[in-house]
MIKOL-906097 format. One record per atom (N, C-alpha, C): residue in three letters; x, y, z. Coordinates in steps of 0.02 Angstrom, whole numbers, plus 50000, padded with zeros to 5 digits. Each point is the difference from the previous one (the first is absolute). Example, Ala and Ser with C-alpha at 12.3 -4.5 7.8 and 13.67 -1.06 7.14 Angstrom:
2
ALA506604971650390
ALA499555005950000
ALA500455006050000
SER499825005349964
SER500425005950003
SER499615005550037
//
This chain:
476
UNK481934557446907
UNK500555001650046
UNK500644996549975
UNK500565003750007
UNK500654997249980
UNK500204994450047
UNK500484996149977
UNK500264994550041
UNK500285002750066
UNK499864996650055
UNK500245002150066
UNK500764999650002
UNK500325005450022
UNK500735000050008
UNK500184997550069
UNK500504995650004
UNK500204997050064
UNK500765000550009
UNK500265006050008
UNK500725000950008
UNK500234998650071
UNK500665000250011
UNK500264999650068
UNK499815006150040
UNK500055005949968
UNK499845006350034
UNK499555004349957
UNK499535003350033
UNK499635005549969
UNK500165006350039
UNK500335004649967
UNK500215006350032
UNK499515005449979
UNK499675003150048
UNK499505005249986
UNK500325006850015
UNK500175003649948
UNK500325006550007
UNK500675000149966
UNK500085004549950
UNK500625000449963
UNK500435005950020
UNK500015001450066
UNK500465005150026
UNK500644996850022
UNK500385003650042
UNK500664997850020
UNK500004993250032
UNK499564998950049
UNK499994993550035
UNK499784994349955
UNK499475001249962
UNK499744994749957
UNK500504998149946
UNK500335004949971
UNK500494998549948
UNK500614996450028
UNK500195001750062
UNK500554996450032
UNK499834992650008
UNK499404998650024
UNK499784993150008
UNK499994996449933
UNK499695003249950
UNK499924996849935
UNK500684998449968
UNK500455005050000
UNK500654999049968
UNK500404994650035
UNK500005000150068
UNK500384995050037
UNK499724993049990
UNK499344999350003
UNK499684993549991
UNK500134997249930
UNK499955004349950
UNK500124997749931
UNK500724997749991
UNK500475003650031
UNK500704998149993
UNK500154993350033
UNK499574998150047
UNK500084993650036
UNK499594994449968
UNK499705001549943
UNK499644994849963
UNK499274999150017
UNK499735004550041
UNK499294999550019
UNK499565003049945
UNK499384997849998
UNK499515003049954
UNK499635005650036
UNK499905005649964
UNK499735006050032
UNK499475003249956
UNK499445001850032
UNK499505004449969
UNK500065006750037
UNK500105005349962
UNK500075006750028
UNK499415004249978
UNK499655003050049
UNK499395003949986
UNK500145007350016
UNK499845004549954
UNK500075007250012
UNK499415003649968
UNK499655004150039
UNK499405003349973
UNK500165006849968
UNK500605002750014
UNK500155006749976
UNK500695000049966
UNK500465004050024
UNK500655000649968
UNK500514995350033
UNK500374996449959
UNK500554995950026
UNK500525004750032
UNK500304997550054
UNK500475004150037
UNK499695003250061
UNK499335000350000
UNK499645002450059
UNK500145007250018
UNK499875001650063
UNK500065006850025
UNK500715002649995
UNK500494996050018
UNK500695002350003
UNK500245002649933
UNK499894996249947
UNK500245002149934
UNK499595005849973
UNK499354999750006
UNK499575004849965
UNK499825006250039
UNK499954999550067
UNK499765005650039
UNK500415001550062
UNK500504995950015
UNK500345000550064
UNK500745001449995
UNK500394994950018
UNK500735000850007
UNK500335002849938
UNK499854997149942
UNK500355002049939
UNK499855007249980
UNK499365001949991
UNK499885007049982
UNK500205005050054
UNK499914998350063
UNK500165004850053
UNK500765001250002
UNK500404994749995
UNK500725001050003
UNK500265003349937
UNK499654999149944
UNK500195003449938
UNK499875007550006
UNK499425001750029
UNK499845007050011
UNK500495003250050
UNK500154996450053
UNK500485002550050
UNK500685001249968
UNK500204995649954
UNK500645000949966
UNK500025006549960
UNK499465001649965
UNK499965006349963
UNK500045005950049
UNK499634999550054
UNK500005005450050
UNK500685001150030
UNK500374994650011
UNK500665000550030
UNK500485003649953
UNK499944998649934
UNK500435003549952
UNK499865007450000
UNK499375001950006
UNK499835007150003
UNK500315003250061
UNK499994996450057
UNK500285002750061
UNK500765000749996
UNK500334995449965
UNK500735000549990
UNK500175006749968
UNK499595002049951
UNK500145006349965
UNK499935006050046
UNK499514999750046
UNK499895005650046
UNK500555000650052
UNK500334994450016
UNK500484999950056
UNK500714999049977
UNK500155001749937
UNK500674998749972
UNK500535004850026
UNK499815005650030
UNK500485005250020
UNK500554997350045
UNK499824995750048
UNK500504997450047
UNK500524995649967
UNK499894998149937
UNK500504996249963
UNK500405004449953
UNK499915006550005
UNK500365004649956
UNK499685000849932
UNK499374998149994
UNK499635000549937
UNK499425004850010
UNK499885004349951
UNK499465004850007
UNK499334996550006
UNK499635001650051
UNK499344997150010
UNK499525002849948
UNK499514996049983
UNK499525002149949
UNK499314997450018
UNK499505004149991
UNK499324997850011
UNK499794996049938
UNK499884993650007
UNK499894995849941
UNK499355001749964
UNK500004999349935
UNK499395000749960
UNK499704993049992
UNK499454998950033
UNK499714993350004
UNK499424999449951
UNK500054995049958
UNK499464998349954
UNK499644994050030
UNK499445001350033
UNK499674994650037
UNK499754994549954
UNK499835001849938
UNK499804994949952
UNK500574995349984
UNK500625002749995
UNK500584995749987
UNK500174995850061
UNK499895002750059
UNK500094996050060
UNK499534994150000
UNK499385001249980
UNK499504994749995
UNK500234994749949
UNK500285002249945
UNK500254995349950
UNK500564995750029
UNK500445003150038
UNK500554996250033
UNK499714994650045
UNK499515001850041
UNK499694995250047
UNK499714994149962
UNK499635001449947
UNK499664994549964
UNK500484996249955
UNK500565003149981
UNK500514996349963
UNK500334994850044
UNK500115001750063
UNK500294995250047
UNK499534994150011
UNK499355001650008
UNK499504994750007
UNK500014995449939
UNK500015003149941
UNK500004996149938
UNK500634995749993
UNK500565002550024
UNK500634996249995
UNK499984993750044
UNK499665000550057
UNK499974994450047
UNK499434995249983
UNK499475002649970
UNK499394996149989
UNK500114993349965
UNK500444999549949
UNK500084993449968
UNK500204994450047
UNK500375001850053
UNK500214994950049
UNK499404997150038
UNK499475004050005
UNK499404997950037
UNK499424998249953
UNK500134999449937
UNK499454999649951
UNK499694993049995
UNK499404999949971
UNK499664993749985
UNK500454995749955
UNK500295003249949
UNK500414996349952
UNK500594996550033
UNK500325003550047
UNK500584996950033
UNK499784993950040
UNK499465000750037
UNK499794994450044
UNK499714994349959
UNK499685001549945
UNK499794994649956
UNK500604996549970
UNK500525004049985
UNK500624997149974
UNK500354995550051
UNK499905001650064
UNK500294995850053
UNK499604993650011
UNK499394999949972
UNK499604993950006
UNK499365000850039
UNK499855006150024
UNK499395001050038
UNK499395000649954
UNK499434998150027
UNK499365001649967
UNK499755006450033
UNK499965005449961
UNK499805006450028
UNK499275001449981
UNK499595001150051
UNK499295001649991
UNK499905007250020
UNK499735004049954
UNK499885007150014
UNK499265001050015
UNK499855001150063
UNK499315000850021
UNK499954999750076
UNK499385000750025
UNK499864999950072
UNK499964992850025
UNK500374998650054
UNK499974993350031
UNK499475000150055
UNK499564994949998
UNK499494999350052
UNK499974992750023
UNK500054999050065
UNK499944993350027
UNK499284997749996
UNK499914993749981
UNK499334997050001
UNK499934994950056
UNK500574997550024
UNK500014995650058
UNK500724999950026
UNK500144995750048
UNK500654999950033
UNK500574997649955
UNK499834997249942
UNK500514997149956
UNK500005002849929
UNK499535004749986
UNK499905002149931
UNK499955007649995
UNK500305002649947
UNK499925007049984
UNK499795000549927
UNK499575004849985
UNK499785001349932
UNK500295006649975
UNK500255000049939
UNK500235006049966
UNK499605000449935
UNK499475004050000
UNK499544999849944
UNK499654993250000
UNK500054996449944
UNK499704993349997
UNK500534994550007
UNK500605002050024
UNK500544995150009
UNK500054998050073
UNK499934993550014
UNK500084997550069
UNK500734997950011
UNK500255001350060
UNK500684998050019
UNK499964996350066
UNK500274993850002
UNK500014995950061
UNK500734997950012
UNK500405004350029
UNK500714998450010
UNK500114995950063
UNK500624997850008
UNK500184996750063
UNK500025005250056
UNK500265006149985
UNK500035005450049
UNK499855006749966
UNK499715004650039
UNK499895006949977
UNK500485004650037
UNK500205005449966
UNK500365005550032
UNK499635006549982
UNK499725003350051
UNK499665006449988
UNK500505005650011
UNK500105004049947
UNK500485005550003
UNK499695006049965
UNK499405001950022
UNK499615005249967
UNK500175007150023
UNK500455000650050
UNK500245006650018
UNK499495004450036
UNK500115006549994
UNK499575004950034
UNK499895006049953
UNK499585004650022
UNK499855006049960
UNK499945006050048
UNK500045006049973
UNK499945005950043
UNK499325000350034
UNK500015002250062
UNK499385000750038
UNK499775007349997
UNK499375001049985
UNK499715006750000
UNK499665001250067
UNK500265004550041
UNK499695001350066
UNK499315003149992
UNK499564999150050
UNK499325002649996
UNK499975007550012
UNK500245003949952
UNK500015007350006
UNK499395002849964
UNK499585003850033
UNK499435003149967
UNK500205004049938
UNK499664998949945
UNK500145003649938
UNK500484996649953
UNK500334994750024
UNK500524996849959
UNK499724997149935
UNK499404997350003
UNK499724996949940
UNK499805005049947
UNK500015006550018
UNK499765005149953
UNK500585003749966
UNK500614998250015
UNK500575003549969
UNK500464994949967
UNK500465002549959
UNK500514995849970
UNK500615000150046
UNK500224994250020
UNK500604999650042
UNK500454994449974
UNK500604999750028
UNK500494995149976
UNK500214995350056
UNK500194994049980
UNK500354995250043
UNK500634998149963
UNK500384995250028
UNK500604997849965
UNK499824996749933
UNK499374998149990
UNK499814996849937
UNK499885005049944
UNK499945006450017
UNK499875005149948
UNK500515005749999
UNK500365001250054
UNK500445005850005
UNK500554999949946
UNK500204994049978
UNK500544999549951
UNK499755000849929
UNK499355001549992
UNK499745001549934
UNK500015007549985
UNK500175004150049
UNK500005007249990
UNK500555002049951
UNK499825003849950
UNK500505002549952
UNK500115007550008
UNK499615003250043
UNK500105007150015
UNK500125000750075
UNK500465004350017
UNK500205001050069
UNK499435002650043
UNK499864996750057
UNK499515002950047
UNK500275006750027
UNK499585005149999
UNK500225006450028
UNK500064999550076
UNK499514996950031
UNK500024999150073
UNK499714993250016
UNK500424995450018
UNK499794993150016
UNK499884999550075
UNK499394998050019
UNK499844998650070
UNK500024992550009
UNK500404997850048
UNK500094992850013
UNK499684998450067
UNK499524995450000
UNK499694997750062
UNK500344993550020
UNK500395000350053
UNK500384994250024
UNK500745001350000
UNK500314999450059
UNK500715001450007
UNK500424993750009
UNK499784994449972
UNK500404993950001
UNK500525000149945
UNK500334994349988
UNK500534999849949
UNK499775002349931
UNK499434997649975
UNK499785001949933
UNK499865007649998
UNK499655002550050
UNK499835007050002
UNK500615004550001
UNK500504998250042
UNK500595004350007
UNK500454999549939
UNK500064994049971
UNK500404999349939
UNK499715004249944
UNK499354999549990
UNK499685003749946
UNK499995007650013
UNK499945001850063
UNK500015007250018
UNK500675003149981
UNK500554996950022
UNK500665002849986
UNK500154999949925
UNK499834994549967
UNK500154999549929
UNK499635005349960
UNK499365001050013
UNK499615005049962
UNK500245007150016
UNK500205001250062
UNK500255006650017
UNK500655001349962
UNK500444995149996
UNK500635000949964
UNK499885000949925
UNK499434997549976
UNK499835000949930
UNK499595006249987
UNK499945004350050
UNK499725006749990
UNK499315001350028
UNK499704995250034
UNK499335001050028
UNK500045002750071
UNK499525004250019
UNK499895001350071
UNK499674993750029
UNK500204998250061
UNK499744993850030
UNK499835001150073
UNK499414997650020
UNK499795000050070
UNK499814992950019
UNK500294997550054
UNK499854993450026
UNK499565000750062
UNK499454996250002
UNK499555000150057
UNK500024993150034
UNK500214999950062
UNK500084993650037
UNK499635000550066
UNK499574995150013
UNK499605000150061
UNK500434999150063
UNK500524995949994
UNK500424998750058
UNK500715002549989
UNK500494995449995
UNK500695002049991
UNK500264997549933
UNK500315004349959
UNK500284997649937
UNK500534994750011
UNK500024995149955
UNK500494994550003
UNK500024996850069
UNK499404998850027
UNK499944997750070
UNK500284993050012
UNK500074996049947
UNK500244993150010
UNK500764999550003
UNK500345005649989
UNK500735000150004
UNK500235002650067
UNK500624998450016
UNK500325002750061
UNK499995007649995
UNK499695003450049
UNK499955007449996
UNK500675003649996
UNK500524997050029
UNK500665003249996
UNK500245000249927
UNK499804995049961
UNK500184999849929
UNK499525004149958
UNK499354999050010
UNK499515003549958
UNK500035007550009
UNK500175002350060
UNK500055007350012
UNK500525003249954
UNK500554996549987
UNK500525002649957
UNK499745000849929
UNK499644994949975
UNK499715000449933
UNK499475005449995
UNK499565000350050
UNK499455004949998
UNK500265007250002
UNK500545001150038
UNK500295006850002
UNK500255002149931
UNK500314995349965
UNK500245001649933
UNK499425001349952
UNK499484995950004
UNK499435001049956
UNK499675006750012
UNK499955001950063
UNK499715006550017
UNK500465005749976
UNK500674999150008
UNK500475005249977
UNK499925001349925
UNK499854994749963
UNK499925000849928
UNK499365003749981
UNK499535000450047
UNK499405003949987
UNK499344996350002
UNK500014993550013
UNK499384996350007
UNK499675002050066
UNK499365001749998
UNK499635001850061
UNK499704993650029
UNK500184998450062
UNK499744994050033
UNK499585002250058
UNK499354998449997
UNK499545001650055
UNK499834993550035
UNK500244999150060
UNK499844993950037
UNK499515001350056
UNK499664994750022
UNK499505000850052
UNK499375003449975
UNK499854999349935
UNK499405003149972
UNK499554994649970
UNK499355001250001
UNK499524995349973
UNK499645003149941
UNK499984996349944
UNK499645002449941
UNK499254998650011
UNK499605005350000
UNK499284999250015
UNK499555001049939
UNK500275002949946
UNK499585001449942
UNK500445001549940
UNK499794997849941
UNK500335002249939
UNK499465002149951
UNK500195004549954
UNK499505002349952
UNK500335003949944
UNK499625001249947
UNK500255003949944
UNK499965007450016
UNK500515003649981
UNK499995007350008
UNK500275003049935
UNK499535002249958
UNK500185002149931
UNK500354994149967
UNK500625001149975
UNK500374994649968
UNK500454996350050
UNK499975001950062
UNK500444997150051
UNK499614995450047
UNK500374997150047
UNK499714995650051
UNK500115003250068
UNK499475000650039
UNK500055002950067
UNK499964994350051
UNK500475000050046
UNK500034994950052
UNK499925003550068
UNK499504998050037
UNK499905002850067
UNK500324995550051
UNK500405002950044
UNK500334996150053
UNK499795002650069
UNK500004995450048
UNK499855001850069
UNK500654999550040
UNK500165005450035
UNK500615000250040
UNK499884996950069
UNK500544999150037
UNK499944996850065
UNK499565003950048
UNK499995006649993
UNK499595004250045
UNK499275000549978
UNK499834996549945
UNK499315000149976
UNK499865005049946
UNK500465004749988
UNK499915004849946
UNK500044996549932
UNK499715003149949
UNK500044997349933
UNK500375004849954
UNK500264997249945
UNK500385003949952
UNK499904997049931
UNK499995004249950
UNK499924997649931
UNK500655000749962
UNK500204994749967
UNK500605000049958
UNK499784998649928
UNK500215004349954
UNK499794999449930
UNK500604997949958
UNK499904994949959
UNK500534997749956
UNK499724997949933
UNK500464998749953
UNK499784998149933
UNK499874992549995
UNK500364995950040
UNK499944992849996
UNK500004997050070
UNK499674994350007
UNK499974996550065
UNK500254992949991
UNK500474998050041
UNK500264993150000
UNK499834996850067
UNK499654994349997
UNK499854996250060
UNK500534994650010
UNK500345000250057
UNK500514995150017
UNK499894998050072
UNK499404997650014
UNK499784998850069
UNK499854992650013
UNK500434995749975
UNK499924992950015
UNK499764995949941
UNK500014993450009
UNK499814995449947
UNK499544994550028
UNK499644996749955
UNK499564994550021
UNK500124994049955
UNK499934993950028
UNK500144993949961
UNK499484998749946
UNK500224997149945
UNK499554998249945
UNK499724993050012
UNK499434999750033
UNK499704993550017
UNK499284999349977
UNK499665005649987
UNK499274999849991
UNK499774995649942
UNK500365000049945
UNK499764996449941
UNK500144992550001
UNK500384997650050
UNK500224993149999
UNK499484994950024
UNK499485002350034
UNK499514995550030
UNK500334995150048
UNK500395002750045
UNK500404995950046
UNK499574995850047
UNK499395002150013
UNK499564996050043
UNK499894993049970
UNK499934999849934
UNK499894993549968
UNK500624995550004
UNK500585003150008
UNK500624996250006
UNK500164998450073
UNK499575002350046
UNK500114999050072
UNK500665003250022
UNK500125006249976
UNK500605003850018
UNK499795005950043
UNK500305000550059
UNK499845005450047
UNK500395006349983
UNK499665005750006
UNK500335006449988
UNK499645005450039
UNK500325005850007
UNK499695005850032
UNK500235006349963
UNK499905005850030
UNK500185006249967
UNK500735000949987
UNK500424996350036
UNK500725000649989
UNK500264995449946
UNK499604994949983
UNK500214995449948
UNK499824992850017
UNK500284995449961
UNK499874992950010
UNK500424997650060
UNK499704996250043
UNK500354997650060
UNK500424993949982
UNK500645000250018
UNK500464994549985
UNK500384998150063
UNK500274993850000
UNK500444997950054
UNK500735001449982
UNK500464997650040
UNK500715001549988
UNK500264996849936
UNK499634995049975
UNK500194996949936
UNK499635003249942
UNK499655005650013
UNK499645003749949
UNK499404996249972
UNK499774995050037
UNK499404996349980
UNK499385003450030
UNK499464999849962
UNK499375002850024
UNK499634994750040
UNK499375001650018
UNK499584995150035
UNK499844994049956
UNK500075000749935
UNK499974994449953
UNK500724998149984
UNK500224994250023
UNK500714998249997
UNK500254998949929
UNK499554999949952
UNK500214999549930
UNK500175006949970
UNK499865005250039
UNK500065006849973
UNK500495004150043
UNK500485003149966
UNK500475004750032
UNK499805007149981
UNK500205004850041
UNK499925007149983
UNK500665003550015
UNK500225004349954
UNK500655003250008
UNK499955007549983
UNK500505003850024
UNK500045007049984
UNK499475004250035
UNK499815005549969
UNK499555004950031
UNK499344996950021
UNK499734995249961
UNK499344997350014
UNK500004995850064
UNK500604998050023
UNK500064996250062
UNK500105004550061
UNK499925006649991
UNK500105004650056
UNK500745000750016
UNK500155003250056
UNK500705000950020
UNK500345005449959
UNK500674999449994
UNK500405005049965
UNK499835000049926
UNK499885005949973
UNK499795000649930
UNK500565002849957
UNK500464995549982
UNK500575001949958
UNK500084994849945
UNK500255002249943
UNK500114995449944
UNK500474994450020
UNK500525001650036
UNK500494994850018
UNK499714995050049
UNK499495002050039
UNK499674995150044
UNK499624994949958
UNK499655002449948
UNK499644995449956
UNK500484995049968
UNK500585002549978
UNK500504995649971
UNK500264994950050
UNK500125002350061
UNK500234995550054
UNK499484994650014
UNK499375002150006
UNK499454995250010
UNK499984995049943
UNK500075002449939
UNK499964995649943
UNK500534994550001
UNK500615001850019
UNK500534995150005
UNK499864994750053
UNK499715002150056
UNK499824995250053
UNK499474995149976
UNK499485002749970
UNK499424995949981
UNK500194994649949
UNK500435001749952
UNK500204995049950
UNK500304993950034
UNK500425001150050
UNK500324994450035
UNK499504995450033
UNK499505003150032
UNK499514996050036
UNK499484996949953
UNK499775003749951
UNK499474997649956
UNK500244994449955
UNK500625000449977
UNK500254994949954
UNK500344994250034
UNK500355001450056
UNK500414994850031
UNK499834998550072
UNK499505003550027
UNK499794999250070
UNK500575001450049
UNK500485004149979
UNK500545001950046
UNK499725004950052
UNK500214999550062
UNK499735004550051
UNK500235007249988
UNK499555004750009
UNK500175007149991
UNK499705003950058
UNK500285005850012
UNK499745004450052
UNK500105007349979
UNK499465003649991
UNK500035007049983
UNK500275003950060
UNK500555003649990
UNK500315003750055
UNK500035007449982
UNK499495003950021
UNK499995007149983
UNK500555004150033
UNK500334997250051
UNK500525003850036
UNK500635001149958
UNK500084996249945
UNK500605000849959
UNK499895004649940
UNK499405002749994
UNK499825004049941
UNK500255007250008
UNK500415002449953
UNK500195007150001
UNK499475004149964
UNK499995006550014
UNK499565004449963
UNK500345006849991
UNK499825003449947
UNK500325006449984
UNK499485005049975
UNK500115006350017
UNK499605005549974
UNK500465004349958
UNK499805001249937
UNK500465003149952
UNK499905007549995
UNK499955003250058
UNK500065007250003
UNK500745001649991
UNK500185006350001
UNK500705002049997
UNK500135004750058
UNK500334997750053
UNK500364993750006
UNK499534994050010
UNK500264994149978
UNK499634993850008
UNK499994997850073
UNK499504996050017
UNK499954996950067
UNK499944992549989
UNK500374996150039
UNK499964992749992
UNK500074996750069
UNK499674994350008
UNK500014996450064
UNK499984992549988
UNK500244996350049
UNK499914992850002
UNK500024997850073
UNK499614995050017
UNK500014997550069
UNK499695004950049
UNK500244999950062
UNK499725004150053
UNK500245007249996
UNK499545004750012
UNK500195006950010
UNK500195000950074
UNK500245005950018
UNK500175001350069
UNK499394999250045
UNK499425002549977
UNK499394999350040
UNK499804992750008
UNK500064996249946
UNK499844992850004
UNK500454996550050
UNK500645001649998
UNK500484996750045
UNK499865001850073
UNK499815006350012
UNK499855002050069
UNK499394996350026
UNK499504999149957
UNK499404996450020
UNK500154992650014
UNK500454997149962
UNK500144992950006
UNK500544998350051
UNK500515004450005
UNK500584998450042
UNK500105004850058
UNK499565004950010
UNK500105004850053
UNK500615004349984
UNK500495000050046
UNK500615003849987
UNK500594995449982
UNK499864993749986
UNK500534995249987
UNK500144999549924
UNK500195005549971
UNK500215000249931
UNK500445006149990
UNK500355000249943
UNK500435005749985
UNK499795003349936
UNK500085006649997
UNK499875003849939
UNK500665003149977
UNK500214998349941
UNK500605002749970
UNK499805005149947
UNK500325005749999
UNK499845005349951
UNK500635002349964
UNK499925001549936
UNK500565003149964
UNK499715004849948
UNK500255006250002
UNK499755005249955
UNK500334999549931
UNK499615001249948
UNK500285000349933
UNK500515005649994
UNK499945005050042
UNK500475005749998
UNK500714997950016
UNK500084994150031
UNK500674997550017
UNK500284995449945
UNK499664999749943
UNK500214995749946
UNK500295004149943
UNK500594998249976
UNK500345004149950
UNK499635000249933
UNK499714994449980
UNK499645000049936
UNK499395004550004
UNK499654999850057
UNK499425004350009
UNK500205007449998
UNK500585001550029
UNK500255006949999
UNK500155002149928
UNK500334995649962
UNK500195001649931
UNK499405001449957
UNK499444996750015
UNK499405000749959
UNK499485004650032
UNK500195003150056
UNK499555004750036
UNK499334996750017
UNK500044993950027
UNK499404996550023
UNK500114998050073
UNK500255004750040
UNK500174998650069
UNK499404999350046
UNK499415002149976
UNK499404999750042
UNK499754992950003
UNK500214996350051
UNK499794993050004
UNK500244996850064
UNK499714994350016
UNK500154996550062
UNK499884992549991
UNK500454996050027
UNK499904992850004
UNK499934998050073
UNK499494996050015
UNK499894997450068
UNK500004992449996
UNK500354996850045
UNK499994992750004
UNK499814998050071
UNK499534995450006
UNK499764997650065
UNK500294993150012
UNK500334999050056
UNK500304993550016
UNK499824997850071
UNK500094993550013
UNK499984997650068
UNK500655002050034
UNK500044999350067
UNK500635001650033
UNK500594995849975
UNK499864994149973
UNK500534995749974
UNK500175001649928
UNK499625004349968
UNK500175002149932
UNK499584997249944
UNK499504995850015
UNK499564997449948
UNK499595005849971
UNK499985000649934
UNK499645005449968
UNK499254998649999
UNK499625004350033
UNK499284999350004
UNK499645004049946
UNK500325005349977
UNK499695004249950
UNK500455005749981
UNK499825003549948
UNK500385005849978
UNK499545004849963
UNK500175006350002
UNK499635005149964
UNK500485005349974
UNK499845002849943
UNK500445005149971
UNK499575005349967
UNK500255006150001
UNK499715005449961
UNK500595003549967
UNK499935001349935
UNK500545003249965
UNK500054997649928
UNK500505002549966
UNK500114998249930
UNK500114992449994
UNK499604996949956
UNK500064992749987
UNK499884995750063
UNK499595002450045
UNK499854995950060
UNK499694993449981
UNK499604999949946
UNK499704993849978
UNK500504994949977
UNK500585002249976
UNK500544995449982
UNK500384997750062
UNK500135004750045
UNK500394998450060
UNK499654994850043
UNK499335000250001
UNK499644995550046
UNK500054992749979
UNK500204998749937
UNK500024993149976
UNK500474995650042
UNK500585002750019
UNK500474995950038
UNK499724998450069
UNK499595004450027
UNK499704998750065
UNK499414995249994
UNK499675000049942
UNK499494994949987
UNK500324993150000
UNK500594999549971
UNK500384993750001
UNK500184998250072
UNK500235004950038
UNK500214998750069
UNK499424997750043
UNK499425003349995
UNK499424998250040
UNK499754993049981
UNK499974998649935
UNK499754993649977
UNK500444994250022
UNK500655001450007
UNK500484994750018
UNK500245000550072
UNK499665004350040
UNK500155000650072
UNK500755001550012
UNK500275004549960
UNK500715001750006
UNK500125004750058
UNK500625000050023
UNK500225004850052
UNK500365005849967
UNK499985005750035
UNK500295006049972
UNK500754999349990
UNK500314995550038
UNK500724998949993
UNK500214997749930
UNK499534996949963
UNK500164997749933
UNK500195005949955
UNK499735005950014
UNK500155005849958
UNK500705002850012
UNK500294998450057
UNK500685002450013
UNK500524996249959
UNK499804994149974
UNK500474995849962
UNK500005001649926
UNK499535003949978
UNK499965001649928
UNK500425006149983
UNK500185000549937
UNK500355005949974
UNK499575003149947
UNK499815006350009
UNK499585003549952
UNK500445004549957
UNK499865000449934
UNK500395004549958
UNK499965007250025
UNK500555003649993
UNK500005007150019
UNK500015004249936
UNK499625005349996
UNK499485002050047
UNK499324997549978
UNK499654996750043
UNK499314998049988
UNK499585001450062
UNK499365000949989
UNK499565001050057
UNK499944993750043
UNK500174994349970
UNK499944993850036
UNK500504999550058
UNK500515004249999
UNK500475000250056
UNK499645001450066
UNK499425003349996
UNK499615001550060
UNK499834993650037
UNK499874994649964
UNK499824993750032
UNK500564997350043
UNK500625001049977
UNK500574997750040
UNK500135004650059
UNK499955006549988
UNK500125004850054
UNK499514999150057
UNK499374998749984
UNK499504999350052
UNK500114993550039
UNK500284994949967
UNK500154993750034
UNK500565001150051
UNK500495004049983
UNK500555001550046
UNK499735003550063
UNK499475004049990
UNK499705003650056
UNK499764995250054
UNK499784994049979
UNK499744995250048
UNK500534998150052
UNK500645000149980
UNK500534997750044
UNK500335005650040
UNK499795006249990
UNK500335005650034
UNK499964999450076
UNK499424997850024
UNK499944999650073
UNK500324993750028
UNK500304995949956
UNK500344994050024
UNK500725001450020
UNK500265005949982
UNK500715001450014
UNK500155000750074
UNK499475001250039
UNK500095000650073
UNK499954993350036
UNK499934994649962
UNK499954993450030
UNK500664998350036
UNK499974997550063
UNK500624998650039
UNK500494995549963
UNK499744995049964
UNK500454995449965
UNK500405003649946
UNK499665004549964
UNK500355003749947
UNK500525004850030
UNK499835003250057
UNK500475004450033
UNK500624996250024
UNK499874994050025
UNK500554995950023
UNK500474998149942
UNK499724998049944
UNK500414998149942
UNK500405005949975
UNK499705006050000
UNK500365005949978
UNK500585001550045
UNK499894999650066
UNK500555001150048
UNK500554994849993
UNK499794993649990
UNK500494994649992
UNK500435001149940
UNK499715002149944
UNK500385001249939
UNK500495005850009
UNK499805005050040
UNK500465005550014
UNK500614997750039
UNK499864995450047
UNK500564997450040
UNK500464995849958
UNK499704996049956
UNK500394995449958
UNK500355003749943
UNK499835006349991
UNK500335003949947
UNK499734998349933
//
């Protein structure tokens, strides 16, 4: 057996959260052992955010060509080489990969172990024949696609986000099971790249978003030609010649068969915990992930868990946020508190949907009718008009005194627009702060100032303001 390693931190998982912890700790002079059993960069780089947004970018360019007429340019049905699209996706991955590589982290001073980490007791993990006994552990093993218990699934070839980006030939008819963000993003992107697409959703598509916002996006996706079947249950899948047949049950109990060339499962994710032998480490977990407190510590106080494996919101930026918190506590014992209420999230359909803080439904549940909803349409924004992206809406939720409780947007670049509201929610800002800023003209960001002015419209009837106006008239 090799000499036992005893670093300050042992980080298990080389995805977004784990790499954030490792890089930050190394920059602060700590010793780090980083363990990764598969690809550095984790799900986000190899199977998630990076390839999906690269594919979406190709699809968006194709759509620009189809809709150029309104700009005075002849529209054209694009000739799509799906193999070249695949090359673009993997070129982007390859361009980013060196930043997440073994070589980079070894260059920063980490000891990188490539293999499966297994706890042998509350203080030790084995990677092959290498024992590691650090001062603290950080588990950042992420999650993986969940395969629902559909009869016949084990007998056919199907795709998840881990395999869909390997396709070099266009699916003729892609059937997507699951109408969440991943399902809807992939459905729209593949349709724009020339595939027929059918989405099957048991409940409501994009159900975690404000329905006033998601309805705008879903209408556009349907207008483009994606077939969305909601309220249906997949009861059977099977091979039908060279195609895949999916049997669905409707609300009235009737059944229907849908035949497609490819099947994509986008019906949830599960935490990567099975191989860790967490029982030996005295770490509690369940089907949602490892149980942590507000300081992201597990039932074993020497061990933290961050990102997807800790349950909660499953976003790359959450893992990064968790990683920054943990470094402070693990290295310096500074108090930390995980606050999921400040986390923004975005769905990269076209139009995009983005949220932070409380939705209107959340506010009604928490505050009754003691809150305000401010709305401003993208159609009232000059930059949106110039670029023909008027289909959009910004909503801001405030207390009666103007404290910003949350915001949501649907429309062009909604994911960018939500950033300023993430700042506002995290810093408990009031909407009045936006009236003091000057936004360049013409930009879509002017919407943020216009909606802030809306907050004060009902204040003009205040007796004190009426009195001052009358007094100024008298005084000339």
